[in-house]
C-alpha positions, 0 to 999 in steps of 0.5 A: 424556770428554776431560780439559782437556789441551792435548796432546789437541788433535790435528788428528785429534781436531779433525776427528773433532769436526767430523764429529760436529758437521756435522749441527748446524752450518753450514759457513760460506763463505769469501769473498775480499774484493774491495776495491781500496782495501784492496789498495792500503792493505795493499800487495797483501794478500789478505783471505779472510773466514771468514763465521762471522756466517752461522752458526746463531744469528748467531755462532760460539758455536753450535759450542762450545755444541752441542759441549758439549751433545752430551756431556751424559749421557742421564740428565741431558739432561732437567734442561736446561742453563744459561749465563751471558752478555752475549748471544751465548752465551745465544742459542747455549746456548738453540739448542743445548738446542733441538737436543738436545731439552731446556730452557734457562734462561740468565742474561743481563746486565741490560745486554744488548742487548734484541735479543739477549735476544729472540733467546735467547727465540726459540730457547726460552731462559727468561731470567733477568737479573742484574747483569753480572759475578759475579752472572751466574755465581752464578745459573747455579751456583744453577741447576746446584745446585738444578735439576741443569742442565748449565752450558755455559761461554761459553769454557772447556773442551776441548769448547768449544775443539774446537767452535770449531776447526771454524772454523779447519779449514774456513778452512785447507781453503778457502784454501791457503797462508794466511800469517796468520789474524786472530781477535778475542779475548774469553774465548779460546774461539774463539781457542783453537780456531782457533789450534790448528787453524791451527797443526796444519795449517800451523805457519808460518802466523801467528795474531794475536789482537785485543783491545779496549784496555778488555778485555785479559785474554788479552794480560795473561795471556800477559805474566804467564804465567798467567790474569789477571782484570781489575777492570773492563772497558770496551768497546763490544764486549761479546762480547769483554769477559769479565773473565778468562782461564781455565786451559785456553783460556789454555794453548792460546792461549799455545801457539799465538798469535803475538801479540795486538794491542789496538784502541780502540773508535773503531778497532773502529767503523772496522773495522765501517765498512770491513766494511760499505763494502768487505766489504758486511757488517753486523757486530757490534763483535767482528767489527769488531775483527778488521778493526781489527787488520788496519787499525791494528795489523798493517798492516806485518806483513800487508803483501803477505800472504795473510790469513784474517779471522774475521768472528765474528758479526753479532748487533746491532740496526739502531739500535746498528749505525748509531750505531757505523757513524757513529762508525767513519766519523768515525774513518776521516776523522780518520786519512785512510784 
């Protein structure tokens, strides 16, 4: 098995991992966003959307989960897997367990959207609900200790990063000469993989991370020069709200990410609304955050550029989506977009 060494993440290794995963994950489409409104607003920029919202389980998380699951020794597979998650990773871990023919007992936040809990169950996951935060991981650790399950981490570790790197490889292969790639940041699993792939293929392409103002652990970590932990998180983008960065993902992001931009929840909702109206996509807040970053934080930097936008997920129920979409439309009216 590979060690968590940033130097291990070469293009050759990333492509080897992508080949190993190709029978499990979808090669999601990359689509140029046709919007005269955005073209005018961004002074002629092109936005190419990488539709990871169409991945198995509805988010990019399937890539990292199956990447880790495939490394479980044969003698340990029958013990099953566990995970700790606000939602999307629990769904992905349940799906990954199904792919390798074992069981999943996943620990989900008691505040998780019922829609996501139901999805995890549909993929065969047995659900344990715990209070958000430390209790989630403590219960998962108990399952590792008492039932010998393999813990699939939601965002940390080289196999998670290598799994996510496939998103970046596919995007860079689909669209030549990209000048910037914009990615939402939670714990750093997606960002670490994509940024490594982008910089390996085209070091001059800028990589921008987008974080909620209420869950800015990665940007704080980069400013500090070491992984930071937040006392509290507060954002509608629950899949971007891990309260900490961890050493491996942080190191990869520190090496490859050019800048991290913060967006408010109102701006995230506005990003969701624009993706619906201009991109014809119904997405979750984490994906809306990436669009919000382009609209509100990076407008000047990305003017007239060729941009890759990672649409990371779409696991949201209709009622919650409609509420956030209305909030986004209201915010856009206030800023005269």
